[in-house]
N, C-alpha and C positions, 0 to 999 in steps of 0.2 A: 714220580714221574715216570710215566711208562713208555711215553713217547717226547721228542723234542727234535726242535729246529736248531739248526748246527750257529753257534753264538755270532760266525763270520757273517749271518745274515738279518742278524738282531734290526740294525739300520733301515732293510727293507720297513720295517713294521713303523720306526720313528719316523722315518720321511714320511709316512702319513700322517704323524699326528701333527705335522707342521703344515698340513693343505689346507688349513684355515689359520686365522689369526689366534692364538694361543698363547697363554703363559703357563708355563711349566716350572712347579716348584717340587723340591724334596716333599715326602710327605713328613719324613722325620729327616731331621740335621743329623751329624754324628753328634757324639756327645761332647759336649762343650764348646760348638763349633755354632756358627750363624746358617741359618735356612739358605741354602742355595736356590738360584731362580734361574731358569735358563729361557734365553729369548731368542734362540736359533739353534738349529741342526747340528752344528758343529759344537757348540758349548755343552750339548746332551751327550753328544758320542763322546767326548772327553770324557765328562764326568763319569759315564758308565763305563769305559776301558781304565779308568782311574779306580772304579772300585771293585773291578775284575781283577787288579793286579793286586791291589790293596787286602782284599780278601782273599786270604790260602785256603778256605775251606772248601769243599768240593761243595756244597750247599751255598747259596748266594741270594741275594734278593735284590732287585731295584725297585725301589718304591717312590713312584711320584702322586703327585695331586695336578691333575688339567684342568685349566680355569678358559674356556673357551670365549673369547671376546663378546660373540652374537649373542651368547645365553645372558648376558647381563650380570646379574648379581654381584656377588663381594668374595675374596677369600678371606679367611680369619687366619692370622698366623698365631701363634701360643708358646709362651716360654715356660717351661714344665723343669722345676727346680726337682734334681733326685737325690736320693740318699747315695752319698758318696759311697760309704761303706760297703755297697750291694751294686756298685757302678766302677768298680774299679777306680775308684775316685774322681770321678765325673760329677760335675754341680749341675750341670744341664742340659738341655735341648730344646730344639723346636719342633714344631709339628705345623701343616699348613692342613684348613678343612674348609669346609661349606656346603650350605646346602644342595647346590648342584654341580660341587665340584665331582671330577670323576676322576675314582682311584684307580690306579693303574699300578701294578703288581706282577712283575715279571720273576719266576724264579729260575732261577740258572743251575743248572747241575752239570759239573765239569764242561765240558764243550757244548755243550745244550743248553736252549730256553726253551721255556714256556709260560706262557700266560697264566697266571694263578686267579686274575681278580681282575675284572673291568666293570665296575660298577659306580653309579652314586644313588644318593637318596631320592626317592621320588616326592613329589609334587603332596601327597597325602601324607606321606611320613613327615615331611620338614612341618606341614601346617599342625599335624599333631603333639609335635617337640618343639615348637617356635618357642613358647613359654619358658622350657627347658633350657635351652641354649640362645636366648637373645642379643649373644656376641656374635651371632652369625647373621643377624640383621632378618629383613623380613622375606619370607619362603616368595610372597609375591612379586619380589625383585627380580625372582628369575624368570627366564624363557624357558619353560620345561618342554615345550614340543622341539628348540633347540638343543637344551642338554638329552633329547632321548635320541634325537638325530645323530649326535656325535656317540653316542653309547654306540647306535646298530651301525653307524659308519663304520667305528674303528673293530668292532664285535665282526663285521661282513670281512674287512682285511684282514684281520687275524687269521679268522677259521679258512680263507682262500691260501694264507700264505700257510698254514699249519696243513693243509691239504696236499698242497703243490710241495711242499720242502720236508716234511718232519719224517722222522726216522723212529723205527723201536728203537728201546734201549735196555 
């Protein structure tokens, strides 16, 4: 990361996630833990604070799945069995995904954060992969204009916060 925003300002961005009716999930649960879902900004703030404190590494990540209610569609959660010999004894973890689910990944380095990724599948891709991932439901159940609206809205919000507050690292 070459530039970042003070971690104390991360909630400026999270506030904007909750401007619309949204369900927020962990993209990946911790090992041997249920998948967390956040229905309020305060729950998300507590989770992020916990993840930052828990992980002593210089580089941390927050990976979320955003499902805006007005986009319709559905979130698919899945339990993955793990090889406990390769995962420090862990046996499983959960993931959340879906055709129009917005993947939101923040990289945290020391006392700063940056948006690593903000994207979802598009309608064309979903239709091409529909037979491969039938558990995701039908791509036409999503309101793709709304999915694109939220991605553009959040990208614009982040860009403005980054422009106003980012510092060179």
